[in-house]
N, C-alpha and C positions, 0 to 999 in steps of 0.2 A: 506494500501500499503506500502510495506516496505521504510523504508530508508537505502537508500543508499549509504555509507560513503565509499570514497577512501580513502588506505593508504598508503602515500607517503613518501619520503625523501627526502633530496639533495645529498647525497651522501650514497655510499655502507656500512654495518658494524655496522652500528647503530641501530640493532636491529628490523627493521621493520618489516619482516617476525614475525618476533617471538611473536613484539608484537600484532598483528593483529590476530595472530593462537590462542594466551591464551585470550584475548579480547573475539574473538568470543564464549571461551568454556563458558567463565562467562557470556556471555546474555544467552548461550543457560540452562547455570542451575539454572538460575535465569526465566525460563520460556518461555524466550523470545524464535521465531522462525527463526533461522540465516542459512544464505548462507556466508559461506568460499568462494570466487571466487580469482582463484591464474589467476590475467592478468597479470604475468609476462614471456613474453612467450622467453625471454631469459634464465631464471636460475632460472624455476618455480620449488620451491621444498616444495611447502604449505601442498602439500599430507604429504610429509615425514614428515614434523616441525609437523603434527597435526596426525601422525601414522597410513595412513590410504590408505599408499602407495599399500598396497597390495588386496585395497579390487577397486580398481578404473581398470571400464572397456572401456567406455567412461569417452570422455576429452569432451569440451566446440565447440572445429570442428566438432565434431562428430555431434554433434547437430546441427548449422554452418550449415553444408554440409547433412542436412538429415539423416546422418545414425541412428538414436537414436533419442527418445522423449527427452526432459529437465529430466524429472521425472529418465528415466535409467542414466541420466550423474551424478544423483545429487549423492555421495558415505553419509551413514548415520554414522554417526560416534558409535561406540557402545557403549563409556564411555558416551556421551551424544546426547539421541535419538534425541532433537530440534536442532542437529548443522550436516547442509551437508555441503560437500564439494567437491566441481565442478572446477575440474582442467584444465589449458589447456593445449596443446599442444605438446606432446615433439618431435615433428618430420616435419610438420607443418613451413615453414618459415615464420614471424611476418608480411611477405606483404601481405599473401595470407589473413589476420584478419584483418578486420575494424572494427572502433569504433562502425558503425550503425549495423552492425551485432552482436557485443557483446551486447549493449544497446538491442538491436530488445530479445533475448534471455531472460535477466534481468527484461522489463519490462514486457514478459512473464509468471513471474514467481512470479515475486513484488505482488500481491496482496495475497497470500498464506504464506508470511511470514513476520517479524515485521523487519528484518533487512538484510541489503546484505551487506560485506564487501569486498570492493577490497582492492586485494595486489597491488600492483603499482609497476612496474619496477624505483630503485633507479635512479637520474637524471632526465633530460627534453628533450632524446628525444622524438620518434615518440610514443615508448612505454608506457611513461608518459602521452603525449597528448590522447591518444587509452580510458586507462584505466578512465582519468579524463574526458571525456568527455561522461562516461555512470551513472556517479552519483551525486547527489545531495550535500551530502556535503561532508569535507576533515578533515583529520589528519593525521597532519605530524609531525612523528618522528625525534628526532635530540638528540644528547647527548651532555652539556653543554659545549664540545671543540669550540675555535673559526670558527676550519673550518666546521666544521660542524654546527655552526651557519649560517654563513656564506654561505654555499649552501644550509641550511633550507630557510635562507632569500630568494633566489633566485627561492626557490621554490611556495614561497609563493605568491611573486610577480607573478606568474606564473598565481597561481590559481586564484587571485582576478580577474583576466582576465575573470574569468570561470562562475561570479557573483552567486554562491554557496550559498547555506542556510546558514549553519554552516561551519566553520574554525577553529578547533582549533590546537595546539601546545599539543604533547608527549614526555616530557623531562626522556631521558633514559638514563640508569646506571650511575646514580646520587649515588658517593658515599656522604655517610652522615658524614664522620669527616668531611670531607675537605670544604662542607656546614658549617658546625658548625665553621671551625675555618677561611673562608669568598675568601679560597683558590680553592673558585668553584661560578660559576657564580648561586644568584639564582632565584627563580621564577620571582619572580618581575622585576628581571636585565632583564633576557629571554623574560621576557613579555616586558619591554621597547624596545630593541634590535630588536623585532622582530614584534613588535607592533600588535602583535596578543596573544590573549588570550592561555595562560597553564591550561591546561583542563585534563593533568593527567600526576603522578611523579613516576617513576616508579626506586628504587635502582640495585647498581650495585652487587647483587647476585646472588654467582654459580648455587643457588638451582631454581633462576625463571625463566631460562634458557631451561629447561628440556624437551623435544620433547616428552613426552609420555603423557601429560598432566593430569597427575595420583593427584596431587597434584596441584591447581593454587595456587599461592601468593598471600594475601590480594591485596597488591596494584592493581591488577587488578579490583577488589571488588568496589574498592572506584572509579574508573575511569568509569565502569561499570554504575554504578549507576548517577554519574554526567554526562554520556549520557541520562539516561530513564529518570532523574530528574532536568535533567539541575544546577542542585547545583554547585559547583565552590569550593568542598574542596578535597583536595590534598594529598595524603599518605604520614606519614610523617616517612621520610630516614632517621631524624638522631636521634630518640626515641632510638636504641639499644645503639647511642653512649654516651646516658647522665649518670649523676650518677658515682658511684668509677667501678661498673662494666665498664660501659662505657670507659668510661677517661681510663683504662686497653687495653679493646681495638680498641679505638684508639691511644695510643702511638705502638702496636702489628701491627696496617693498617700499620703508618708509617713505621717502621721499615724492613717491607717484600715489 
């Protein structure tokens, strides 16, 4: 049976969908059979972020309403053969899609896959609860900014009421120079604040947010390995700011 992991966030703009897409691609690259399910019926753009929007014929609502079989709605990624994208509907209002119907679709296909990553709407509205109800585990994506962490804390409180098998935090858009200077909350401080384990640390780098998935950032390799092995390693976002050259980078970064 696949591990069903919902990827959510307290607020928009923290990179939740980017994390979901890149993590799914990295797991598939490691030989895992992965479905990336878009459960955000309001701002559904997983197919665009994965670069497969031109390949979509059916979506999950077509499956629910019997217009196609689940395998017909799965879009196989051309670069990662083990990765399949299941899109949400661009036209059907959210009220027509129940948590039970999505859960049934995913449970029927679950035995044939290793992971099902569920991209969840940001916030705590009905879309959040619909997505979480289909999952067994959760990853909360946040940035180290106080406003994002406050919203993440509210999401984590809500998630704990679901009694999930596992709950972790992915700290995204972390500036290594600020982490070194102490001007940014470090993972330990975030864990103490949110009372939840930080299982992923992703840097604020432009090349990590590309939509074509041509090259996956090493930070996602570490995050994927943590999910697969249960390890607690974090990607070193400060490495490029160490030493003589790194010090120059830090100075230039402050001036930009």
